N, C-alpha and C positions, 0 to 999 in steps of 0.2 A: 358069243361075240358082244364083247362091250362098249357101248355106247359112250363115249368120253369126247366131252368139248374142252377143245385147245386155246385159250384166249389169246389175242395177237391185237394192238394197238392202233394199226392203222392196216387200209387193207393192201400197202406192197409189202408188206413185211411177211415171214412163215412160208416163202417159196419155195424152198428147197422141202420142206415139211410134207407139202401142198406134194408135190413131185414122188417124195417118199409114199405117201399115202396112195398115190395112181399105180406105182410097182407095187403096192401089197406088204409094204415094210411092217405097217401099224399091223393087217391082218395076221402077219406069220406071228404076229404077238399077242391074240386075242382081244383087238381093241380095234371100233370101227372108229376112227377117229374124227371129230368135224371139227374145223378151222371159227373159229367165230370171234368176228371183228368185233370190240366196243373201243369207241374212238376216244383216246384220249386219255392220259398216265393218272389222274385222279382218279378218272372214273373208272377204269378197269381195277384199279388198288381194291374199290369198292367191291367190286364184283368178288374178288380175291377172298378179301377178308368175311364175306356174310357165305362164303360159300357155292355163292351163285355160280359160280366160273372153280374149278377144282386145280387146274393145271395149264399151266401157260407160262407167257414171257411179257415181258414190257421193260423199259428204263432203268436203270437207276435212281436216276432224280425222284422220280416220282414212290418208287419202289422204296428207296430208303426212310425218305420224308414218310410214306405210311406207318413203314414199321415203326419209327420214333415217336409216334402216336398209338401203339398195341394193334396196329393191325393183326391179325388172324392167321399171317399166314409166313412163308419162311422162304429164304432160297437157297431153290436144291440143284442147282445148277447155271451155267450157261449158255444164252443165245450162242448161235452164231458167229453173229456180228459181236464179237467181246470187248473192243473199241470202238470210240464216240467219232463213229462214220457220220457225221452230219456237219452240213455246212450252211452259213449265212447267203442267201443268194438272193440277188436282186436286178432290177430290170434295167437294162442293157443303157440308159441313160442316166443310170445313178451311178457316177463314177467316186467319186468323194463319198467319204461318211459324211461330210455336214450336207451334203444331198438327201440324207435320208430325214432332214429335219420337218415337220407337218405332214411325212407319209406314215402308210397304214404298212405292217408288218406282221406277217401272218404265222401262228404257230399251231399246234396241232390240238391245244386246249392249254387254258391256263393251268399251270402247276406240273404240265407235261417236261420231259426232255427237252423239246426243242423253244420250251417257255424260258427253262431257267438258264437254258445255252446262249438265247438269245439275249438275254439281260447281262450276264457275263459276256460276250463281246460286243454291247452297245457301250456298256461304262465304261471296256478297256479303251475304246474310242471317243471317250470325253463325253458321251451321249447320255441323258436320263431317257431310260425307258418308260418312266412315267407323266412325262411331259413333254420330250423334244418329238414324239412320234407317238402315235396311235398301235398298239399292242391288240391283236385281234387273236384271240380262239378259234379255231376251224370245225371243230368238233366233226360233225358226219355231213358236213363242208367237203373235209380234206380231201377226197379224190379228186374234188374239182380246182386244185390246187393252182394248176397251170392254164387251167381257165381263168382262173382270177384274175392270173399274172394277164394274162392274151386281153383280159377287159379292165386291165388297168385298176382293177378295184383292191389290189392290192400293187405294193411296190418291193416289195422285200419279205423274207420268209428263212425260217429256218427249215429246213428239209434234207432227203437223202438219198441216195443211189436207190432205185432207177432215174429217179424224178429228175435228180441235178442233171443229165447226160439228155433224157428227152426233152428237156427244158431248153438246155444251150442247144439241143441240135434244132430245135423250132425256133431257135433268135428270141427266148423269151425272157431267157435270163443269162446272168454269170455269177460266177462264185465270188465274194468279198473278200471270205475268212473261213477257214476251215477248221473245225473243232478239233483237229486231230495235231494241228500248232503246237507247237514245242511250248509257249506261254501258256497254252489252257492246258487242257488233259488230256496226252497223248497216251498217257498209262493206264487212264479209267475205262474200270471192267463197267460196259454200257448195257449190254440188255442181258440182263438174268429172266431164269426161269426158275419160275416159283409156284407154290402146293398150298393148299388151304392145309391148317392145321390138323382138320379133321380127316380129311384123305389121306394127309401122313401117317396119322395112327391105324387109321382102319384100314388102307387098300394101297400099303405100302409094295406090293408086288405086283401090284397094277403101275405106279407110279416107276416103279424100276423097270417095266416092259416097254413104258412110254419114254424113260430117255435112251433106251437099248435101241429104240426104232427111228427115234431123231436122231441118231449117234448116225446109223445105219443110212440115213438120208442123205445126211452132209457129206458121209464118204462117197456116197454116190455121186453125188452131183462133183466132185472132186475128181473123182476116175473117170465120168464120161463128161466132161466140158462142152464138147459139140449138143450132146443131149439135153443137157441143162441149161448150155445157153439158148436154145430154138424154144427151149419150153418155157423161160422165162420171158421170151421175145414176144411168144403169140399170149403167155398172162398178159404184158402189160402192154398189148395192143401197141408194138414199138417194131422197128426191123432189130434184124441180128447185129449189125454194126454197132448201133446206139446199144444195146444192151451188152455186147461185150464190152463194150468201152465200161458202161456201167461197172461193169461186174469186176475189170481190170481195178479199177478206182479201187472197190470196197476190199481187195485181194489182202491188203496188208496187214487190214485190222481181224481178219476171222480167225476164228477156231472151230473147230470140227470134234472134240471129243468132248461138248457137254461141260467141263472142267471151267469152274468159275476163276479167275486171278483173286486170289482172297486181297494182294498189296495194292490191286487196281480197284477193288470194292472198297478200302481203306481212301482213299484218294476220292472216290464216288461222295463218300461218308462227309469228309471233310473238305469237299468242295460244296455240300450242302450247308453245314455249319456255317460257312462263309458267306454265302450267299442268304443265311439266315430264315432257310426252311426248316431245319435240324435246329434244334434250341439245346440241347446236352449231348455232355460227350458219348461216343458209340463205337463199338468195336466192330468189325467186321466178323469176326466169329460167334458172335453173338446172337446173328441175324441168318446163320446158314446152318443147313442140314444135308452134309454131302453124302450120308450113308448110301443112296440110292444108283449114284455113278455110276454107269458102265466102265468096265476095264479099258483104259486108255486103250486105244488102235493107230498103227502107223498107216500115215496117208500113203496111199500109194500114188 
């Protein structure tokens, strides 16, 4: 049995894989999978670059930015969240964009997906992210984001499900703008699976096995929705109704076969160029290695 860390950038992602671990799908492939959280996009990118993490997932904005600067990993697949399933949320008393002036808005970390998305949305609504409000990266405080709303330490944030549904159910926040809105990046490839270059070169069969077990985990959740909803609700410490609402909100942006959308990946690269994070032209085809994808399977 091979012990393998799988990286994720925050504690509420990778839940389907956690269930897959519990069901024994990774053991069936000879893998003892440990899901390891490194909070933040640039932070986890650095771990993939050095080989501290061999395999895992995170968002395309920090991934493509790191690759543009020579990071030693490649995109080898898609996470289950293939679309940009994040929203800018705010406390209930904030009803208009002008109400955000002078407030504190949280992201996962500086340079993470939520950081770039926050800047994009604020600029679109006539706000200067560097002058009109204070943007803070939470890092290891990210699991307390709802408590920070409750204590009024932050007044806005870019977050994803199930935190959105849980926060709404507690009356802490409401959605001001979804990143899947047509004017932003509805077709953008969001969550990518990456592997360190040396891992690709020396342990390709293990990488292929990890992707197979990942796909099996995703499909299991689709085929067993009640079990999946109950599991996710228990893990996140919320009720089943709230979790079902969160899962339904994400359903349109999910993909279960680990295959990235190359056109959507190029859209992500182009967005980072417009935002100034990537300085030179880059082709999506040059930063992927898709030799290890499992064969596509129909979703039952």
